Structures are given as C-alpha cells and as structure tokens.
C-alpha positions in Angstrom: 25.3 6.0 -18.9 26.0 9.0 -16.5 23.3 11.5 -19.1 21.0 8.3 -19.5 21.1 7.7 -15.4 19.9 11.5 -15.1 17.0 10.8 -17.5 16.0 7.6 -16.1 15.9 8.5 -12.8 14.1 11.8 -13.1 11.3 11.0 -15.8 11.7 7.3 -15.7 11.7 4.4 -18.3 8.3 5.3 -20.5 8.8 9.4 -21.0 12.7 9.1 -21.7 13.7 8.3 -25.5 16.8 7.5 -26.8 17.1 10.6 -29.0 17.2 12.5 -25.7 19.7 10.8 -24.2 21.9 10.6 -27.6 21.5 14.6 -27.7 22.7 15.6 -23.9 25.4 12.9 -24.3 26.6 14.6 -27.5 26.8 10.9 -29.2 24.7 9.5 -32.0 21.8 6.9 -31.7 23.6 4.7 -33.5 26.6 4.9 -31.3 24.1 3.6 -28.2 23.1 0.6 -30.3 26.7 0.0 -30.7 26.6 -0.8 -26.6 23.0 -1.4 -26.1 20.8 -3.6 -27.6 18.0 -0.8 -27.4 16.5 1.3 -24.7 15.1 -1.5 -21.9 19.2 -2.9 -22.0 20.4 0.5 -21.2 17.5 1.4 -18.8 18.5 -1.8 -17.3 22.6 -1.6 -17.0 21.9 2.0 -16.0 19.9 1.2 -13.0 21.8 -2.1 -11.7 24.9 0.3 -12.0 23.4 2.6 -9.2 22.8 -0.3 -6.7 25.6 0.9 -4.5 26.3 -0.2 -1.3 23.7 0.7 1.4 24.1 3.5 3.9 23.5 1.4 7.2 26.5 -0.9 7.5 28.6 1.9 8.9 25.7 3.6 11.8 26.5 2.8 15.0 23.0 0.8 16.5 23.6 0.8 20.5 23.0 3.0 23.3 19.6 4.2 24.0 17.0 2.2 21.7 14.7 5.6 21.0 17.6 7.9 20.6 19.2 5.1 17.8 16.4 4.6 16.3 15.7 8.2 15.6 19.5 8.5 14.3 18.6 5.7 11.9 15.4 7.1 10.9 16.5 10.4 10.2 19.7 9.3 8.1 17.4 7.0 6.0 14.9 9.5 5.2 17.8 12.3 4.5 19.2 9.6 2.0 15.4 8.7 0.5 15.3 12.5 -0.3 18.5 13.1 -2.3 17.5 13.2 -6.2 19.6 9.7 -6.7 17.8 8.0 -3.9 14.4 9.2 -4.5 15.1 8.6 -8.5 16.1 4.6 -7.7 13.2 4.5 -5.3 10.7 5.8 -7.7 12.2 3.8 -10.8 12.1 0.2 -8.5 7.7 1.4 -8.5 7.7 1.9 -12.6 10.1 -0.8 -13.6 7.3 -3.3 -12.5 5.4 -3.4 -15.5 8.1 -4.1 -17.9 11.2 -5.3 -16.2 9.8 -7.3 -13.1 13.1 -8.6 -12.8 14.8 -5.9 -12.1 12.2 -4.1 -9.8 12.8 -7.3 -7.6 16.6 -6.5 -7.6 15.5 -2.8 -6.3 13.3 -4.0 -4.0 15.8 -6.1 -2.5 18.2 -3.0 -2.5 16.0 -0.9 -0.9 14.9 -3.5 2.2 19.3 -3.9 2.4 18.9 -0.6 4.0 17.7 -2.2 7.2 19.7 -5.5 7.5 21.5 -3.7 10.5 18.7 -2.6 11.9 17.0 -6.3 11.5 19.9 -7.5 13.7 19.7 -4.6 16.2 16.2 -5.1 17.1 16.5 -8.9 17.5 19.2 -8.8 19.8 17.0 -5.9 21.6 14.5 -8.8 21.4 16.7 -11.9 22.7 17.5 -9.3 25.4 13.9 -8.4 26.8 14.3 -4.6 25.7 12.1 -5.3 22.8 9.0 -7.7 22.5 9.4 -10.5 19.8 7.0 -10.5 17.0 6.0 -12.9 15.0 7.4 -13.0 11.3 10.6 -12.1 9.4 13.0 -9.9 11.5 14.1 -7.8 8.2 10.2 -7.0 7.5 9.8 -5.6 11.0 12.4 -3.7 10.5 11.6 -2.1 7.3 8.5 -1.0 8.8 10.2 1.6 10.5 11.7 3.1 7.1 8.5 3.0 5.6 7.0 4.9 8.0 9.9 7.4 8.0 9.4 7.8 4.2 5.6 8.1 4.3 5.1 5.0 1.8 4.2 6.1 -1.4 3.1 9.2 -0.4 5.9 11.6 -2.1 5.4 9.6 -5.4 1.9 10.3 -5.5 1.8 13.8 -6.2 3.3 15.4 -2.8 6.2 17.3 -2.7 9.4 16.0 -1.1 9.1 17.5 2.6 11.5 20.1 4.0 14.6 19.1 6.3 12.4 19.8 9.3 9.4 18.1 8.1 11.6 15.1 7.5 13.1 15.1 10.8 9.8 15.7 12.5 8.2 12.4 10.5 11.3 10.5 11.3 10.7 10.9 15.0 7.2 10.3 15.4 7.7 7.0 13.0 9.7 5.9 15.7 7.5 7.2 18.8 4.6 4.9 17.0 7.0 2.1 16.0 8.1 1.8 20.0 4.8 2.7 21.6 1.9 2.7 19.1 -0.3 5.3 18.4 -1.5 6.5 21.8 1.6 8.5 22.4 2.3 9.7 18.8 1.2 13.4 17.9 2.5 14.2 14.7 0.9 18.1 14.8 3.6 19.7 13.6 3.4 17.7 10.1 0.8 18.9 7.4 -2.7 17.7 6.6 -4.0 16.9 3.1 -6.6 19.1 1.3 -10.4 17.5 1.9 -11.6 15.0 -1.0 -14.5 16.2 -3.2 -17.6 13.8 -2.2 -19.1 13.9 -5.5 -18.3 11.9 -9.0 -16.2 13.4 -11.3 -18.2 15.3 -14.5 -16.7 14.8 -17.6 -16.3 18.5 -19.5 -18.4 17.6 -22.4 -21.9 16.8 -23.8 -21.7 13.3 -24.9 -23.3 12.0 -22.0 -26.3 13.1 -23.5 -25.7 11.7 -26.9 -24.2 8.0 -25.4 -26.9 6.0 -23.7 -25.6 5.7 -19.8 -24.6 2.4 -20.2 -22.4 2.8 -23.2 -20.9 6.0 -22.0 -19.7 3.6 -18.5 -18.5 1.2 -21.1 -16.1 3.6 -23.0 -14.6 4.7 -19.1 -14.3 1.2 -18.1 -12.4 0.2 -21.9 -10.1 3.6 -21.1 -9.6 2.7 -17.8 -8.4 -0.7 -18.7 -6.3 0.6 -21.5 -4.6 2.9 -19.4 -3.9 0.3 -16.3 -2.5 -2.3 -19.0 -0.3 -0.2 -21.3 0.4 2.7 -19.3 -0.6 6.5 -20.2 2.1 6.7 -22.9 1.3 3.3 -24.4 -2.2 3.5 -24.3 -3.7 3.3 -27.8 -7.3 5.3 -28.3 -7.8 2.9 -31.5 -7.6 0.0 -29.4 -10.6 1.9 -26.9 -12.3 2.7 -30.1 -12.3 -0.8 -31.2 -13.6 -2.4 -28.2 -16.6 0.4 -27.6 -17.4 1.5 -31.0 -17.5 5.2 -29.8 -15.9 7.6 -32.3 -12.7 9.4 -32.1 -14.4 12.5 -32.6 -17.0 11.6 -29.6 -13.9 11.2 -27.7 -12.4 14.2 -28.4 -15.8 16.3 -28.0 -16.0 14.8 -24.7 -12.7 14.8 -23.4 -10.3 17.2 -25.2 -7.7 14.8 -25.9 -6.0 11.5 -24.4 -5.0 13.7 -21.4 -8.5 14.7 -20.6 -9.8 11.3 -21.0 -7.0 10.1 -18.4 -7.8 12.5 -16.1 -11.7 11.6 -16.2 -11.4 7.8 -15.9 -8.5 7.8 -13.0 -11.3 10.5 -11.1 -13.8 7.7 -11.7 -11.6 4.8 -10.4 -10.6 6.8 -7.1 -14.4 7.8 -6.4 -15.2 3.6 -7.0 -12.9 3.3 -4.1 -14.4 5.9 -1.9 -17.3 4.4 -2.1 -16.4 0.9 -1.1 -15.9 1.3 2.6 -14.3 -1.3 4.6 -16.4 -3.0 7.0 -16.2 -2.5 10.7 -14.7 -5.8 12.4 -16.0 -7.2 15.2 -14.1 -8.5 18.0 -13.6 -8.9 21.9 -10.9 -6.0 22.3 -9.2 -3.0 20.4 -6.2 -5.1 19.3 -7.9 -7.6 17.7 -10.3 -5.5 16.0 -7.6 -3.6 14.5 -5.7 -6.6 13.2 -8.9 -7.7 11.7 -9.5 -4.2 9.8 -5.3 -4.3 9.1 -5.7 -8.1 6.9 -8.9 -6.7 5.6 -7.1 -3.5 4.0 -4.4 -5.3 3.2 -6.5 -7.5 1.4 -8.2 -4.6 -0.6 -4.8 -3.0 -1.3 -3.4 -6.6 -2.8 -6.1 -6.5 -5.6 -4.4 -6.4 -9.1 -6.5 -3.3 -9.8 -5.5 -1.7 -6.9 -1.9 -2.6 -7.3 -2.1 -1.4 -10.8 -3.3 2.0 -10.4 -0.8 2.5 -8.0 1.7 1.4 -10.5 0.1 3.9 -13.3 -0.2 6.7 -10.9 3.2 6.8 -9.4 4.1 6.9 -13.2 1.9 9.5 -14.4 2.1 11.8 -11.0 4.2 14.3 -12.5 1.7 15.0 -15.1 -1.2 14.7 -13.3 -0.4 15.5 -9.4 -3.8 16.2 -8.8 -5.2 13.1 -9.7 -2.2 11.0 -8.0 -2.7 13.1 -4.5 -6.3 12.3 -4.6 -5.8 8.3 -5.0 -3.3 8.4 -2.3 -5.5 10.3 0.2 -8.3 8.3 -1.0 -6.3 5.2 -0.1 -5.7 6.4 3.4 -8.7 7.4 4.0 -9.9 4.2 3.4 -8.0 2.8 6.5 -8.5 5.7 8.6 -12.0 6.3 8.6 -12.9 2.5 10.1 -10.1 3.0 12.4 -11.2 6.2 14.2 -14.5 4.5 14.3 -12.8 1.5 16.3 -11.4 4.0 18.4 -14.5 6.3 18.8 -16.4 3.0 20.4 -13.4 3.1 22.8 -14.2 6.8 23.6 -10.2 7.6 22.2 -10.0 11.1 20.2 -9.0 11.2 16.5 -5.6 10.9 15.9 -3.5 13.7 13.9 -3.5 13.1 10.2 0.0 12.6 10.3 -0.4 9.6 13.0 -3.5 8.4 10.3 -1.0 8.4 7.5 1.4 6.4 9.6 -1.5 3.4 10.4 -2.1 3.4 6.9 1.5 3.1 5.8 1.8 0.0 8.8 -1.4 -1.6 7.6 -0.4 -1.8 3.6 3.4 -2.0 4.5 4.4 1.1 2.2 5.4 0.1 -0.8 6.6 -2.9 -0.2 3.7 -5.2 -2.4 3.7 -2.2 -4.8 7.3 -2.3 -5.8 8.0 -6.3 -6.0 4.6 -7.6 -7.2 4.0 -11.4 -6.3 1.5 -13.7 -5.2 1.2 -13.1 -1.3 -0.2 -16.0 0.1 -2.6 -15.9 3.3 -0.7 -17.2 5.9 2.2 -14.3 5.0 -1.1 -11.8 4.9 -2.0 -13.0 8.4 1.7 -12.5 9.7 2.4 -9.0 8.6 -1.3 -7.9 9.8 -0.8 -9.1 13.2 2.8 -7.6 13.4 1.1 -4.1 11.9 -1.6 -4.2 14.4 0.8 -5.1 17.6 2.9 -1.8 16.4 -0.4 0.3 16.0 -1.5 -0.5 19.4 1.5 -1.3 21.3 4.6 -0.6 19.7 8.0 -2.8 20.2 8.4 -1.7 24.1 7.1 -4.7 25.8 4.5 -4.2 28.4 4.0 -0.7 27.7 -0.1 -0.9 28.3 -1.4 -3.2 30.5 -4.0 -5.4 28.7 -6.9 -3.7 30.6 -6.1 -0.7 27.9 -6.9 -3.1 24.8 -10.7 -4.3 26.0 
C-alpha cells in the first residue's frame, strides 16, 4: 500500500503499472492479485486510505478577521504544497474519468478543510462583521482556499511556488476576499509568459499532400480520441479508421504519438483563444462583472472544456508547456473582458496575480473539474453572483458606497 501510494500520488493512475509497484515493494505481481482485484481496486483503496482528518479542525478562528483569515490561508496553502496533499489533490482531478465516485469522495475531503472556516464566516455575518451572501456557506468558504492555491494553476505545468510566494499568494487571496480587487496588489508574485498569437504549425509537410479539410478532420479525430481516452489509452488505429489517413502519413507529419498530441492540443488552445467572451451590457460595474462571471462559468462548464482540463492535468508533466499555455489562455479569456470593463470606468489594469485570482473566483477553481456533474442554471447564477460580489466589494460590509459601482 505504501509503495503504491508513492507511485499513484506522484505519477497518477494511467502512468503507474503493477509491475513497477511490485518491483519497488519487493513482492510478486501475483501477490498483489491475492489482495486486490487489479490496479483499479488497488488505486481506489490506496487513495481512500489517504483520506485522513482535515487539518482545519484545530485552527483557532477568532480575533482580528484579516489576521485570522491570513493564518488559515497560509496554513492551507502550506498543507497543499506537501507531496501527500498535492498528490491527493492532483489524483482527485485525474480520477474523474475512471473513478467518478472516488473523485467525488476526494472532492468532499478537500472541501472539508474549509468547514471550520464556513462556521466562522457565518458567525461573523450573523454579528454584522461580514455581509451575508446568498448560497451555500461552505461554497463561500472554499473560495478563499481556491484563490490561495491558485485553482488549477499548479496542476497545469507551473511548478509549486516558493514558501515566500505561497505566503504572498495567501495574503493576496485574503485581501481580495475581504475587500475586492481594488485594494489588492500582488506585484511581488510572478507573471506568466506571453502566449503565441499565430496558430500552431505542424512540423512535417503532409498539409501539402492532404486537402485542408482532410487535415482538419485528422486533427479533430485525434483531439476527440485523446479527450475520450487520455494520452496513454488513445489509439492511433482508431484515429486511422476514423479518418482513413495512413499511419505513415501521421508519422511523417508529426514524428510520433507525442508530436500528434502536442499539435492537436495546441490547436485546441488556439481555438479557445479565438473565441473571446462578449462584453456585457448592464447599468453598473458590479452587474456587468456578474454577467461576465456567469458567461465565463458557462464556457468553463462546457463538456469539451472540462475534458481538456482533465487531460492536460493528467499530462502536465509530459507536456508542461502545453498545459501552461492552456492555463494561461483560460486566464486571459476572463482577464481580457474584465480589464476592458474596468477601462470603461477609467480603472487601471490589475496585476497578473490579481487577474489570476479573478479567474479562480469566476470558475470556482477546480470545484467543477474535480467532481464533474450537471450544474443547473440556478446554481450557476448563485455562484456567479457570489463571485461578482467578492471581486467588486469583498465580504467586508459597506467597503465602498453604491456610487463607486455605477
């Protein structure tokens, strides 16, 4: 169990073999089958064994609100960065395709870390120290942790931050959580590399031999195959059968399966970048941001978007630059219209770290990625309004007068 945990939490389910586990555990593969039905059974039992009591139960939630929330956020992000918890968090996303019930259990485990905070925030709202906000109190509490760990960022090709960066991110998350984006800075946190604006070009010359529509059909079929089965289980034979393009043609163009994957994922990312969100129209700033938040959440919850998240989290170590480009494109799809809305009010562009927090609030971090399920219109509306209130005003009541929102 211990050796299996090391492999599964580090490499994920698909990239871990029973042969490797048996070798490092110094047992025969047959011995594993004496205790477990197979790799899937072993994976599920290992992960469930890791679901220990959450760390927040003993955290003293009292005194100065900002200092208390900073203490909570720092403790949460430090816990997140440990190999065990990072591995569990990553496993909760990677398990969705093959182990939906396990993914749901992992999601509940992760949310349980914020139950104490949820009670604390509810008590503050009852006392009038924070404004009450519509929706599940636990959902509201988990938004702080989502910003502190930056949602899916560190599962999509970005290395874990240094200790100083983790603490700065935690404090930035609290600042936005309590006061909205206006007082937040985040200039000490890193920016992301600029994204290429041109569409990806395949390395070979097959485009000269295949008609454009057939080449596009090949790329679409390959993308669909990878999204449905993952990189490891995707079959070139199925792609060939669907498109009629020969194996030799694919290899001449892309070199190998890795080259094909890289190209079609870059095409998917470029497609996303070419579909900007519409500028919302509403009487005041907060309403415009609420509309943007709902529109962006709907885009985020599209099945292909969720599948892309799962796939690129799973393959982030093998294709880190592709995963980073996907994450940066997701952030920019929210940041560009948000900045444009602020510009109409004469407000300067926030720092990249603040814009990443806005994206995390809009999408609810990894909430809908780690435990995919139907999300009905009423829930989308509630969580979107909740995010817009945090972005514009934060939870401190009457931080800004209504004239500041017109």
